[in-house]
ROMARFI-554926 format. One record per atom (N, C-alpha, C): residue number from 1; residue in three letters; atom name; z, x, y. Coordinates in steps of 0.1 Angstrom, whole numbers, plus 5000, padded with zeros to 4 digits. Layout:
REM ROMARFI-554926
+-----+-----+----+------+------+------+
|   k |   r |  a |   pz |   px |   py |
+-----+-----+----+------+------+------+
| NUM | ALA | CA |    Z |    X |    Y |
...
+-----+-----+----+------+------+------+
***
This chain:
REM ROMARFI-554926
+-----+-----+----+------+------+------+
|   k |   r |  a |   pz |   px |   py |
+-----+-----+----+------+------+------+
|   1 | MET |  N | 5000 | 5008 | 4988 |
|   1 | MET | CA | 5000 | 5000 | 5000 |
|   1 | MET |  C | 5000 | 5009 | 5012 |
|   2 | SER |  N | 4992 | 5005 | 5022 |
|   2 | SER | CA | 4992 | 5013 | 5034 |
|   2 | SER |  C | 5004 | 5010 | 5043 |
|   3 | GLN |  N | 5007 | 5019 | 5052 |
|   3 | GLN | CA | 5018 | 5017 | 5061 |
|   3 | GLN |  C | 5015 | 5006 | 5071 |
|   4 | ILE |  N | 5002 | 5004 | 5074 |
|   4 | ILE | CA | 4998 | 4993 | 5083 |
|   4 | ILE |  C | 5001 | 4979 | 5077 |
|   5 | HIS |  N | 4998 | 4978 | 5064 |
|   5 | HIS | CA | 5001 | 4965 | 5057 |
|   5 | HIS |  C | 5016 | 4963 | 5056 |
|   6 | ILE |  N | 5024 | 4973 | 5053 |
|   6 | ILE | CA | 5038 | 4971 | 5053 |
|   6 | ILE |  C | 5044 | 4968 | 5066 |
|   7 | ALA |  N | 5039 | 4974 | 5077 |
|   7 | ALA | CA | 5044 | 4971 | 5090 |
|   7 | ALA |  C | 5041 | 4957 | 5094 |
|   8 | SER |  N | 5029 | 4952 | 5091 |
|   8 | SER | CA | 5025 | 4938 | 5094 |
|   8 | SER |  C | 5034 | 4928 | 5086 |
|   9 | GLN |  N | 5037 | 4931 | 5074 |
|   9 | GLN | CA | 5045 | 4922 | 5066 |
|   9 | GLN |  C | 5059 | 4922 | 5072 |
|  10 | THR |  N | 5064 | 4933 | 5077 |
|  10 | THR | CA | 5077 | 4934 | 5083 |
|  10 | THR |  C | 5078 | 4926 | 5095 |
|  11 | LYS |  N | 5067 | 4926 | 5104 |
|  11 | LYS | CA | 5067 | 4919 | 5116 |
|  11 | LYS |  C | 5066 | 4904 | 5113 |
|  12 | VAL |  N | 5059 | 4900 | 5103 |
|  12 | VAL | CA | 5058 | 4886 | 5099 |
|  12 | VAL |  C | 5072 | 4881 | 5095 |
|  13 | ARG |  N | 5079 | 4888 | 5087 |
|  13 | ARG | CA | 5092 | 4884 | 5082 |
|  13 | ARG |  C | 5102 | 4883 | 5094 |
|  14 | GLN |  N | 5101 | 4893 | 5103 |
|  14 | GLN | CA | 5110 | 4893 | 5115 |
|  14 | GLN |  C | 5107 | 4880 | 5123 |
|  15 | HIS |  N | 5095 | 4877 | 5125 |
|  15 | HIS | CA | 5091 | 4865 | 5133 |
|  15 | HIS |  C | 5096 | 4853 | 5126 |
|  16 | ALA |  N | 5094 | 4852 | 5113 |
|  16 | ALA | CA | 5099 | 4840 | 5106 |
|  16 | ALA |  C | 5114 | 4839 | 5107 |
|  17 | HIS |  N | 5121 | 4850 | 5106 |
|  17 | HIS | CA | 5136 | 4850 | 5107 |
|  17 | HIS |  C | 5140 | 4845 | 5121 |
|  18 | GLN |  N | 5133 | 4850 | 5131 |
|  18 | GLN | CA | 5136 | 4846 | 5145 |
|  18 | GLN |  C | 5134 | 4831 | 5147 |
|  19 | GLY |  N | 5123 | 4826 | 5141 |
|  19 | GLY | CA | 5120 | 4811 | 5142 |
|  19 | GLY |  C | 5130 | 4803 | 5135 |
|  20 | ALA |  N | 5135 | 4807 | 5124 |
|  20 | ALA | CA | 5145 | 4800 | 5116 |
|  20 | ALA |  C | 5158 | 4800 | 5124 |
|  21 | ARG |  N | 5161 | 4812 | 5130 |
|  21 | ARG | CA | 5174 | 4813 | 5138 |
|  21 | ARG |  C | 5173 | 4804 | 5150 |
|  22 | ALA |  N | 5162 | 4803 | 5157 |
|  22 | ALA | CA | 5160 | 4794 | 5168 |
|  22 | ALA |  C | 5161 | 4780 | 5164 |
|  23 | ALA |  N | 5156 | 4776 | 5153 |
|  23 | ALA | CA | 5157 | 4762 | 5148 |
|  23 | ALA |  C | 5171 | 4759 | 5145 |
|  24 | ALA |  N | 5178 | 4768 | 5139 |
|  24 | ALA | CA | 5192 | 4766 | 5135 |
|  24 | ALA |  C | 5201 | 4764 | 5148 |
|  25 | MET |  N | 5198 | 4772 | 5158 |
|  25 | MET | CA | 5205 | 4771 | 5171 |
|  25 | MET |  C | 5202 | 4758 | 5178 |
|  26 | ALA |  N | 5190 | 4754 | 5177 |
|  26 | ALA | CA | 5186 | 4741 | 5184 |
|  26 | ALA |  C | 5194 | 4729 | 5177 |
|  27 | ALA |  N | 5194 | 4730 | 5163 |
|  27 | ALA | CA | 5201 | 4719 | 5156 |
|  27 | ALA |  C | 5216 | 4719 | 5159 |
|  28 | ALA |  N | 5222 | 4731 | 5160 |
|  28 | ALA | CA | 5236 | 4732 | 5163 |
|  28 | ALA |  C | 5239 | 4727 | 5177 |
|  29 | MET |  N | 5230 | 4730 | 5186 |
|  29 | MET | CA | 5233 | 4725 | 5200 |
|  29 | MET |  C | 5232 | 4709 | 5200 |
|  30 | ILE |  N | 5222 | 4704 | 5193 |
|  30 | ILE | CA | 5221 | 4689 | 5193 |
|  30 | ILE |  C | 5233 | 4683 | 5186 |
|  31 | VAL |  N | 5238 | 4689 | 5175 |
|  31 | VAL | CA | 5249 | 4683 | 5169 |
|  31 | VAL |  C | 5262 | 4684 | 5178 |
|  32 | ALA |  N | 5263 | 4696 | 5185 |
|  32 | ALA | CA | 5275 | 4698 | 5194 |
|  32 | ALA |  C | 5274 | 4688 | 5205 |
|  33 | LEU |  N | 5262 | 4685 | 5210 |
|  33 | LEU | CA | 5261 | 4676 | 5221 |
|  33 | LEU |  C | 5264 | 4662 | 5216 |
|  34 | PHE |  N | 5259 | 4658 | 5205 |
|  34 | PHE | CA | 5262 | 4645 | 5199 |
|  34 | PHE |  C | 5277 | 4643 | 5196 |
|  35 | GLY |  N | 5283 | 4653 | 5191 |
|  35 | GLY | CA | 5297 | 4653 | 5188 |
|  35 | GLY |  C | 5306 | 4652 | 5200 |
|  36 | GLY |  N | 5302 | 4659 | 5211 |
|  36 | GLY | CA | 5309 | 4658 | 5223 |
|  36 | GLY |  C | 5308 | 4644 | 5229 |
|  37 | VAL |  N | 5297 | 4638 | 5229 |
|  37 | VAL | CA | 5295 | 4625 | 5235 |
|  37 | VAL |  C | 5303 | 4615 | 5226 |
|  38 | PHE |  N | 5302 | 4617 | 5213 |
|  38 | PHE | CA | 5309 | 4608 | 5204 |
|  38 | PHE |  C | 5324 | 4609 | 5206 |
|  39 | VAL |  N | 5330 | 4621 | 5207 |
|  39 | VAL | CA | 5344 | 4622 | 5209 |
|  39 | VAL |  C | 5349 | 4617 | 5222 |
|  40 | TYR |  N | 5342 | 4621 | 5233 |
|  40 | TYR | CA | 5346 | 4616 | 5246 |
|  40 | TYR |  C | 5343 | 4601 | 5248 |
|  41 | GLY |  N | 5332 | 4596 | 5243 |
|  41 | GLY | CA | 5329 | 4582 | 5244 |
|  41 | GLY |  C | 5340 | 4573 | 5237 |
|  42 | ILE |  N | 5345 | 4578 | 5226 |
|  42 | ILE | CA | 5355 | 4570 | 5219 |
|  42 | ILE |  C | 5369 | 4573 | 5225 |
|  43 | GLY |  N | 5371 | 4585 | 5229 |
|  43 | GLY | CA | 5384 | 4590 | 5234 |
|  43 | GLY |  C | 5387 | 4583 | 5248 |
|  44 | PHE |  N | 5377 | 4580 | 5256 |
|  44 | PHE | CA | 5380 | 4574 | 5269 |
|  44 | PHE |  C | 5377 | 4559 | 5269 |
|  45 | ALA |  N | 5373 | 4554 | 5258 |
|  45 | ALA | CA | 5371 | 4539 | 5257 |
|  45 | ALA |  C | 5384 | 4532 | 5256 |
|  46 | GLY |  N | 5385 | 4521 | 5261 |
|  46 | GLY | CA | 5398 | 4513 | 5260 |
|  46 | GLY |  C | 5399 | 4509 | 5246 |
|  47 | ALA |  N | 5412 | 4506 | 5242 |
|  47 | ALA | CA | 5415 | 4502 | 5228 |
|  47 | ALA |  C | 5408 | 4489 | 5225 |
|  48 | GLU |  N | 5406 | 4480 | 5234 |
|  48 | GLU | CA | 5399 | 4467 | 5231 |
|  48 | GLU |  C | 5385 | 4469 | 5228 |
|  49 | VAL |  N | 5378 | 4478 | 5235 |
|  49 | VAL | CA | 5364 | 4481 | 5233 |
|  49 | VAL |  C | 5362 | 4487 | 5219 |
|  50 | VAL |  N | 5371 | 4497 | 5215 |
|  50 | VAL | CA | 5370 | 4503 | 5202 |
|  50 | VAL |  C | 5372 | 4492 | 5191 |
|  51 | HIS |  N | 5382 | 4484 | 5193 |
|  51 | HIS | CA | 5386 | 4474 | 5183 |
|  51 | HIS |  C | 5374 | 4464 | 5182 |
|  52 | ASN |  N | 5368 | 4460 | 5193 |
|  52 | ASN | CA | 5357 | 4450 | 5192 |
|  52 | ASN |  C | 5345 | 4456 | 5185 |
|  53 | ALA |  N | 5342 | 4469 | 5188 |
|  53 | ALA | CA | 5331 | 4476 | 5181 |
|  53 | ALA |  C | 5333 | 4477 | 5166 |
|  54 | ALA |  N | 5345 | 4481 | 5162 |
|  54 | ALA | CA | 5348 | 4481 | 5148 |
|  54 | ALA |  C | 5348 | 4468 | 5141 |
|  55 | HIS |  N | 5353 | 4458 | 5148 |
|  55 | HIS | CA | 5353 | 4444 | 5143 |
|  55 | HIS |  C | 5338 | 4439 | 5141 |
|  56 | ASP |  N | 5330 | 4442 | 5151 |
|  56 | ASP | CA | 5316 | 4438 | 5149 |
|  56 | ASP |  C | 5309 | 4445 | 5138 |
|  57 | VAL |  N | 5312 | 4458 | 5136 |
|  57 | VAL | CA | 5306 | 4465 | 5125 |
|  57 | VAL |  C | 5310 | 4459 | 5111 |
|  58 | ARG |  N | 5323 | 4456 | 5111 |
|  58 | ARG | CA | 5328 | 4449 | 5098 |
|  58 | ARG |  C | 5321 | 4436 | 5095 |
|  59 | HIS |  N | 5319 | 4428 | 5105 |
|  59 | HIS | CA | 5312 | 4415 | 5103 |
|  59 | HIS |  C | 5297 | 4418 | 5100 |
|  60 | ALA |  N | 5291 | 4428 | 5106 |
|  60 | ALA | CA | 5277 | 4431 | 5103 |
|  60 | ALA |  C | 5275 | 4435 | 5089 |
|  61 | ASN |  N | 5285 | 4442 | 5083 |
|  61 | ASN | CA | 5284 | 4446 | 5069 |
|  61 | ASN |  C | 5290 | 4436 | 5059 |
|  62 | ASN |  N | 5293 | 4424 | 5063 |
|  62 | ASN | CA | 5298 | 4413 | 5055 |
|  62 | ASN |  C | 5311 | 4418 | 5049 |
|  63 | PHE |  N | 5319 | 4425 | 5056 |
|  63 | PHE | CA | 5333 | 4429 | 5051 |
|  63 | PHE |  C | 5343 | 4420 | 5057 |
|  64 | PRO |  N | 5351 | 4413 | 5049 |
|  64 | PRO | CA | 5361 | 4404 | 5055 |
|  64 | PRO |  C | 5372 | 4411 | 5063 |
|  65 | CYS |  N | 5375 | 4405 | 5074 |
|  65 | CYS | CA | 5385 | 4412 | 5082 |
|  65 | CYS |  C | 5395 | 4402 | 5088 |
|  66 | HIS |  N | 5394 | 4389 | 5084 |
|  66 | HIS | CA | 5404 | 4379 | 5089 |
|  66 | HIS |  C | 5412 | 4374 | 5077 |
+-----+-----+----+------+------+------+
***
């Protein structure tokens, strides 16, 4: 194998690794953003709002709650 071929294979692998790392970072940022919105949205919502939302979900899934 020539050194040019080996060097080009190495560059392709490095590029693929960087692309995978960028995709993983993007996914992690989206999950962190969603988690933050979820935690703060529920954390600052009033007890009545959270109760009504849970109550509606139970009814939507035909789960008895009364």
